C-alpha positions as CSV (number, residue, x, y, z in Angstrom):
1,X,8.4,-1.5,-37.9
2,X,8.4,-1.9,-41.6
3,X,5.7,0.5,-42.8
4,X,4.0,2.3,-45.7
5,X,5.0,5.9,-45.2
6,X,4.8,8.8,-47.7
7,X,4.0,6.4,-50.6
8,X,6.9,4.0,-50.0
9,X,7.8,1.1,-47.7
10,X,10.3,2.2,-45.1
11,X,12.2,0.2,-42.6
12,X,12.7,0.8,-38.8
13,X,9.9,3.3,-38.5
14,X,9.3,4.6,-35.1
15,X,5.9,6.3,-34.5
16,X,4.8,8.1,-31.3
17,X,1.2,8.5,-30.5
18,X,-0.7,10.9,-28.1
19,X,-4.4,11.6,-27.9
20,X,-5.1,9.3,-30.7
21,X,-2.9,10.9,-33.3
22,X,0.7,10.5,-34.5
23,X,3.0,13.0,-32.9
24,X,6.1,11.8,-34.6
25,X,7.0,9.4,-37.5
26,X,10.7,8.6,-37.9
27,X,11.8,6.1,-40.6
28,X,15.3,4.5,-40.3
29,X,15.3,5.0,-36.5
30,X,17.2,3.0,-34.0
31,X,14.0,1.8,-32.3
32,X,11.7,-0.3,-34.5
33,X,8.3,0.2,-32.8
34,X,5.3,2.4,-32.0
35,X,5.3,4.3,-28.7
36,X,2.3,5.7,-26.9
37,X,3.0,8.8,-24.8
38,X,2.5,8.0,-22.0
39,X,2.4,4.3,-22.4
40,X,4.3,1.3,-23.6
41,X,6.5,0.8,-26.6
42,X,5.6,-2.1,-28.8
43,X,7.5,-3.8,-31.7
44,X,5.4,-4.7,-34.7
45,X,7.0,-7.3,-36.9
46,X,5.6,-7.6,-40.5
47,X,4.4,-4.8,-42.7
48,X,2.3,-2.0,-41.2
49,X,-0.2,0.1,-43.2
50,X,-2.5,2.9,-42.4
51,X,-6.0,1.8,-41.2
52,X,-8.4,0.4,-43.8
53,X,-11.6,2.3,-44.5
54,X,-14.8,0.4,-45.1
55,X,-16.9,3.1,-46.7
56,X,-20.1,1.2,-47.2
57,X,-21.6,-1.3,-44.7
58,X,-25.0,-2.7,-43.9
59,X,-24.2,-4.3,-40.6
60,X,-27.2,-6.6,-40.4
61,X,-26.4,-8.2,-43.8
62,X,-23.6,-10.1,-42.0
63,X,-26.3,-12.5,-40.9
64,X,-26.8,-13.5,-44.6
65,X,-23.4,-14.8,-45.3
66,X,-23.5,-18.4,-46.6
67,X,-27.3,-18.5,-46.4
68,X,-28.6,-16.8,-49.5
69,X,-27.6,-19.2,-52.3
70,X,-30.8,-21.2,-52.2
71,X,-30.7,-23.5,-55.3
72,X,-28.6,-21.3,-57.5
73,X,-29.5,-18.0,-55.8
74,X,-30.7,-14.8,-57.4
75,X,-30.8,-11.2,-56.3
76,X,-34.4,-11.8,-55.4
77,X,-33.7,-14.9,-53.1
78,X,-31.0,-12.8,-51.5
79,X,-33.4,-9.9,-51.0
80,X,-36.1,-12.1,-49.5
81,X,-33.7,-13.5,-47.0
82,X,-32.5,-10.0,-46.1
83,X,-36.0,-8.8,-45.5
84,X,-36.7,-11.8,-43.3
85,X,-33.7,-10.9,-41.1
86,X,-34.6,-7.2,-41.1
87,X,-38.0,-8.1,-39.7
88,X,-36.6,-9.8,-36.6
89,X,-34.1,-7.2,-35.3
90,X,-34.5,-5.1,-32.1
91,X,-32.2,-2.5,-30.8
92,X,-30.7,-5.1,-28.4
93,X,-30.2,-7.8,-31.0
94,X,-29.0,-5.3,-33.6
95,X,-26.4,-4.0,-31.1
96,X,-25.1,-7.5,-30.5
97,X,-25.0,-8.4,-34.3
98,X,-23.3,-5.0,-35.2
99,X,-20.8,-5.3,-32.4
100,X,-19.7,-8.7,-33.6
101,X,-19.7,-7.5,-37.2
102,X,-17.5,-4.5,-36.3
103,X,-15.2,-6.7,-34.3
104,X,-14.8,-8.8,-37.4
105,X,-14.0,-5.7,-39.3
106,X,-11.4,-4.7,-36.8
107,X,-9.8,-8.1,-37.1
108,X,-9.4,-7.6,-40.8
109,X,-7.7,-4.2,-40.4
110,X,-10.7,-1.9,-40.8
111,X,-10.5,1.1,-38.4
112,X,-13.4,3.2,-39.7
113,X,-16.8,2.3,-41.2
114,X,-19.5,4.2,-43.1
115,X,-22.7,2.5,-41.9
116,X,-25.5,3.0,-44.5
117,X,-28.4,2.8,-41.9
118,X,-32.0,2.4,-42.9
119,X,-33.5,0.0,-40.4
120,X,-35.1,2.7,-38.2
121,X,-38.4,1.7,-36.7
122,X,-40.3,-1.2,-35.1
123,X,-41.4,-4.1,-37.4
124,X,-44.9,-2.4,-37.9
125,X,-43.3,0.9,-38.7
126,X,-44.0,2.5,-35.4
127,X,-41.1,4.6,-34.1
128,X,-39.4,3.4,-30.9
129,X,-39.7,5.6,-27.8
130,X,-36.2,6.7,-28.8
131,X,-36.8,7.3,-32.5
132,X,-33.1,6.7,-33.1
133,X,-32.7,3.6,-31.0
134,X,-31.4,1.5,-33.9
135,X,-28.9,4.1,-34.9
136,X,-27.7,4.6,-31.3
137,X,-27.3,0.8,-31.1
138,X,-24.9,0.9,-34.1
139,X,-22.9,3.8,-32.6
140,X,-22.5,2.0,-29.3
141,X,-21.6,-1.3,-31.1
142,X,-18.8,0.4,-33.0
143,X,-17.5,2.1,-29.9
144,X,-17.3,-1.3,-28.1
145,X,-15.6,-2.9,-31.1
146,X,-13.0,-0.1,-31.1
147,X,-13.6,1.3,-34.6
148,X,-14.9,4.7,-35.7
149,X,-18.3,4.9,-37.3
150,X,-19.9,7.5,-39.6
151,X,-23.6,6.8,-39.2
152,X,-25.1,7.5,-42.6
153,X,-28.8,7.8,-41.7
154,X,-30.8,6.8,-44.8
155,X,-34.0,8.3,-46.2
156,X,-36.2,5.6,-47.6
157,X,-39.7,6.4,-48.7
158,X,-40.8,4.1,-51.6
159,X,-40.4,0.5,-52.7
160,X,-40.0,1.7,-56.2
161,X,-40.8,4.5,-58.5
162,X,-44.3,5.7,-57.4
163,X,-44.9,2.7,-55.2
164,X,-45.5,2.7,-51.4
165,X,-43.2,0.8,-49.0
166,X,-44.2,-2.8,-48.4
167,X,-43.3,-5.7,-46.0
168,X,-40.2,-5.1,-44.0
169,X,-39.7,-1.7,-45.7
170,X,-42.2,-0.2,-43.3
171,X,-39.3,-0.2,-40.8
172,X,-37.3,2.0,-43.1
173,X,-39.6,4.9,-43.8
174,X,-40.3,8.2,-42.0
175,X,-43.1,9.0,-44.3
176,X,-41.5,12.0,-46.0
177,X,-38.1,13.7,-46.2
178,X,-39.0,16.5,-43.7
179,X,-39.8,13.9,-41.0
180,X,-36.7,12.0,-41.8
181,X,-34.6,15.2,-41.3
182,X,-36.3,16.0,-38.0
183,X,-35.4,12.5,-36.7
184,X,-31.8,12.7,-37.9
185,X,-31.3,16.1,-36.2
186,X,-31.9,14.4,-32.9
187,X,-29.1,11.8,-33.2
188,X,-26.5,12.3,-30.5
189,X,-23.3,11.4,-32.3
190,X,-20.4,13.4,-33.6
191,X,-20.2,11.7,-37.0
192,X,-23.7,11.6,-38.6
193,X,-24.0,11.8,-42.3
194,X,-27.0,11.2,-44.5
195,X,-28.0,8.9,-47.3
196,X,-30.6,8.7,-50.1
197,X,-31.2,5.0,-50.4
198,X,-31.6,5.3,-54.2
199,X,-33.5,7.3,-56.7
200,X,-36.2,4.6,-56.7
201,X,-36.7,4.9,-52.9
202,X,-36.8,8.7,-52.6
203,X,-39.0,10.6,-55.1
204,X,-37.4,13.3,-57.2
205,X,-39.3,16.1,-55.4
206,X,-37.9,15.0,-52.0
207,X,-34.3,14.4,-53.0
208,X,-33.6,18.1,-52.7
209,X,-35.1,18.2,-49.2
210,X,-32.5,15.5,-48.2
211,X,-29.7,17.4,-49.8
212,X,-30.6,20.7,-48.1
213,X,-31.0,19.0,-44.7
214,X,-27.6,17.3,-45.1
215,X,-25.7,20.5,-45.6
216,X,-22.0,20.0,-45.5
217,X,-22.2,16.5,-43.9
218,X,-21.4,13.4,-46.0
219,X,-24.2,12.2,-48.3
220,X,-24.2,8.7,-49.8
221,X,-26.5,7.1,-52.3
222,X,-26.9,3.8,-54.1
223,X,-26.5,4.6,-57.7
224,X,-27.1,2.6,-60.9
225,X,-26.5,-0.7,-59.2
226,X,-28.6,-2.5,-61.7
227,X,-29.7,-1.9,-65.3
228,X,-33.4,-2.2,-64.2
229,X,-33.0,0.8,-62.0
230,X,-31.7,2.9,-64.9
231,X,-34.5,1.7,-67.2
232,X,-37.2,2.5,-64.6
233,X,-35.7,5.9,-63.9
234,X,-35.6,6.8,-67.6
235,X,-39.2,5.6,-68.0
236,X,-40.4,7.6,-65.0
237,X,-38.3,10.8,-65.2
238,X,-36.7,10.7,-68.7
239,X,-33.2,11.0,-67.3
240,X,-30.6,8.7,-65.8
241,X,-30.2,8.3,-62.0
242,X,-27.0,10.3,-62.2
243,X,-28.7,13.2,-64.1
244,X,-31.6,13.1,-61.6
245,X,-29.2,13.5,-58.7
246,X,-27.2,16.2,-60.5
247,X,-30.3,18.2,-61.2
248,X,-31.3,18.0,-57.5
249,X,-27.8,19.3,-56.4
250,X,-26.9,15.9,-54.8
251,X,-23.5,15.4,-56.4
252,X,-20.4,17.0,-55.1
253,X,-17.2,16.5,-53.1
254,X,-19.0,15.4,-49.9
255,X,-21.2,12.9,-51.8
256,X,-20.4,9.2,-52.4
257,X,-22.2,7.3,-55.2
258,X,-22.2,3.7,-54.1
259,X,-21.7,1.0,-56.8
260,X,-22.0,3.4,-59.8
261,X,-21.9,0.3,-62.0
262,X,-24.1,1.0,-65.0
263,X,-23.2,4.5,-66.1
264,X,-23.3,6.4,-69.4
265,X,-20.4,8.5,-70.6
266,X,-22.3,11.6,-69.6
267,X,-22.9,10.1,-66.1
268,X,-19.2,9.5,-65.7
269,X,-18.4,13.0,-66.8
270,X,-20.9,14.5,-64.3
271,X,-19.6,12.4,-61.4
272,X,-16.0,13.4,-62.3
273,X,-16.7,17.1,-62.8
274,X,-18.4,17.3,-59.5
275,X,-15.6,15.4,-57.8
276,X,-18.1,13.0,-56.3
277,X,-16.7,9.9,-54.7
278,X,-17.5,6.5,-56.2
279,X,-17.6,3.7,-53.6
280,X,-17.1,0.3,-55.2
281,X,-18.0,-2.9,-53.4
282,X,-16.6,-5.5,-55.8
283,X,-17.4,-8.7,-53.8
284,X,-21.0,-7.7,-53.3
285,X,-21.3,-6.6,-56.9
286,X,-20.0,-10.1,-58.0
287,X,-22.2,-11.9,-55.4
288,X,-25.4,-10.2,-56.6
289,X,-24.5,-10.4,-60.3
290,X,-24.6,-6.6,-60.6
291,X,-21.7,-6.1,-63.0
292,X,-18.3,-4.4,-63.1
293,X,-18.2,-0.6,-62.7
294,X,-16.1,1.8,-64.8
295,X,-13.6,2.5,-62.0
296,X,-10.7,3.7,-64.0
297,X,-12.9,5.8,-66.3
298,X,-14.4,7.5,-63.2
299,X,-11.0,8.2,-61.7
300,X,-9.8,9.7,-65.0
301,X,-12.9,11.9,-65.1
302,X,-12.1,13.3,-61.7
303,X,-14.1,11.1,-59.3
304,X,-12.4,9.7,-56.2
305,X,-12.7,6.0,-55.5
306,X,-13.3,4.3,-52.1
307,X,-14.3,0.7,-51.2
308,X,-16.8,-1.0,-49.1
309,X,-17.8,-4.5,-48.0
310,X,-21.5,-3.7,-48.3
311,X,-23.4,-7.0,-47.7
312,X,-20.4,-8.6,-46.0
313,X,-20.3,-11.7,-48.2
314,X,-16.7,-11.3,-47.2
315,X,-15.1,-8.7,-45.0
316,X,-11.7,-8.3,-46.6
317,X,-10.5,-4.9,-47.9
318,X,-7.4,-6.5,-49.4
319,X,-9.7,-8.6,-51.6
320,X,-11.7,-5.4,-52.5
321,X,-8.5,-3.5,-53.4
322,X,-7.2,-6.1,-55.8
323,X,-10.7,-6.7,-57.2
324,X,-10.6,-3.2,-58.7
325,X,-7.7,-4.3,-60.9
326,X,-8.8,-7.9,-61.5
327,X,-12.4,-6.9,-62.4
328,X,-11.2,-4.2,-64.7
329,X,-9.0,-6.8,-66.4
330,X,-12.0,-9.0,-67.0
331,X,-14.0,-6.1,-68.4
332,X,-11.2,-4.8,-70.7
333,X,-9.1,-8.0,-71.4
334,X,-6.1,-5.9,-70.4
335,X,-3.8,-5.8,-67.3
336,X,-2.2,-2.9,-65.5
337,X,-5.0,-0.4,-64.8
338,X,-4.0,0.4,-61.2
339,X,-0.7,0.4,-59.4
340,X,-0.5,-1.2,-55.9
341,X,0.2,2.2,-54.5
342,X,-3.0,3.7,-56.0
343,X,-5.0,0.8,-54.6
344,X,-3.6,1.2,-51.2
345,X,-4.5,4.8,-51.3
346,X,-8.1,3.9,-52.2
347,X,-8.4,1.3,-49.5
348,X,-6.8,3.1,-46.5
349,X,-8.3,5.8,-44.3
350,X,-5.4,8.1,-43.9
351,X,-1.6,8.2,-43.7
352,X,1.1,7.3,-41.2
353,X,2.0,11.0,-40.7
354,X,2.2,13.6,-37.9
355,X,-1.2,14.9,-37.1
356,X,-3.1,12.0,-38.7
357,X,-5.3,9.6,-36.7
358,X,-3.1,6.9,-35.2
359,X,-4.5,3.9,-37.2
360,X,-2.1,1.0,-37.9
361,X,-2.7,-2.4,-39.5
362,X,0.1,-4.9,-39.4
363,X,0.1,-7.9,-41.7
364,X,2.2,-11.1,-41.4
365,X,4.7,-11.2,-44.2
366,X,5.7,-14.8,-43.5
367,X,2.4,-16.5,-43.8
368,X,1.7,-19.2,-46.5
369,X,0.1,-16.5,-48.6
370,X,2.6,-13.7,-48.1
371,X,6.0,-15.5,-47.7
372,X,8.5,-14.7,-50.4
373,X,6.4,-11.9,-52.0
374,X,8.7,-9.0,-51.1
375,X,7.0,-7.6,-48.0
376,X,6.0,-4.4,-49.8
377,X,2.9,-2.7,-51.2
378,X,2.5,-5.6,-53.7
379,X,2.4,-8.0,-50.9
380,X,-0.4,-6.0,-49.2
381,X,-2.5,-5.7,-52.4
382,X,-1.8,-8.9,-54.4
383,X,-0.9,-11.5,-51.8
384,X,-2.4,-10.7,-48.3
385,X,-5.9,-11.5,-47.2
386,X,-7.8,-10.5,-44.0
387,X,-6.4,-13.6,-42.4
388,X,-2.9,-12.1,-42.5
389,X,-3.8,-9.2,-40.2
390,X,-2.1,-9.8,-36.9
391,X,-2.4,-6.4,-35.0
392,X,-4.6,-3.3,-35.4
393,X,-4.4,0.1,-33.7
394,X,-7.4,2.5,-34.1
395,X,-7.1,6.0,-32.7
396,X,-4.0,5.0,-30.7
397,X,-5.7,2.1,-29.0
398,X,-5.2,-1.6,-29.7
399,X,-8.4,-2.8,-31.5
400,X,-7.3,-6.3,-32.4
401,X,-4.7,-9.0,-31.9
402,X,-4.7,-12.5,-33.2
403,X,-5.7,-13.8,-29.8
404,X,-9.2,-12.3,-30.3
405,X,-10.3,-14.6,-33.2
406,X,-12.0,-17.3,-31.1
407,X,-14.0,-14.8,-29.1
408,X,-15.1,-12.9,-32.2
409,X,-16.2,-16.2,-33.9
410,X,-18.3,-17.1,-30.9
411,X,-19.9,-13.7,-30.7
412,X,-20.8,-13.7,-34.4
413,X,-22.3,-17.2,-34.1
414,X,-24.4,-16.3,-31.1
415,X,-25.6,-13.0,-32.5
416,X,-26.6,-14.4,-35.9
417,X,-28.5,-17.4,-34.3
418,X,-30.7,-14.9,-32.5
419,X,-31.8,-13.0,-35.5
420,X,-32.6,-15.7,-38.0
421,X,-36.4,-16.3,-38.3
């Protein structure tokens, strides 16, 4: 197969897979395929990449696609519709919707997802008999869809600075950070991280409790998505959201700041010096009118960038990769901020290398979008779309072929119909 190996496109790559990982990777081989030991050998025509990583997802938001642009659509009409869907979900219906959403992700080349999960309790706020029923539904959905999930269980305590939860938000809250931590400790899943929904949803005095309970696990937080959040944080605490998190010990190499759109120079320095990840979701940030984040400035300061599909207005990591460059061009009126190789590194979850997880995404290099573009990294970043994905392997198992599209579409339509009020 033609594949992205060690930072370059190589021809006639033979990979062998055992127990979900690559056991050998041989470019310029006589056999142009991947081989599972024991198992079949398969030829993969096209261009093969490492699996794509969707680092920020709210699975139930998939039910909003195409439905939130009432009249001209604002952030508030979008939020009202989101709350209405959130109020209808049960563990069973959430499982069905999430499984369909994760199957769509697999069909676009995503082999791992970070699920920012805050829909915890019954509609009136009462815990289920299994307090983690909704989280367990997400874990089971990802398993059936064939992709890995990091369940980022989210602490959500306030509707805004100093205000109690309201409406659908009663499903989100555990009352305080200690009770949140007790519930999370009971989740039976190997990959459980944590999240602070935002500095407006977790009071300053409870952020450190979340940080301490999280320990060395991944910690995610929505950060400075909107100017209004920054203004309210300054009015309440006298510091920016980034400074607030820094003072609470929440920044660091296992933390991801999601969006990180409206940052001061000092914010960028703090995120960089702590080697915090910045997870950009360009399509959602455009869809909600949030703005363009300082991606390159963050990278230069020392932060690491990742990508997410967030609200799933589209699920297309190829679009998100090139959006980093295209949006930066709009903001600066200059081209050439990121190389295609850098963007591939940001968008993928690992490498095609011995010992790495055996995740492979093959794109068609002869489609109407990709034909004649060189079948290299520039094809992947600047020409391909999710529609060009033809074959996906996750952990050594086939997670998607083009023959799955019709079934995935039916599953999505059925699941979404059930959850709309």
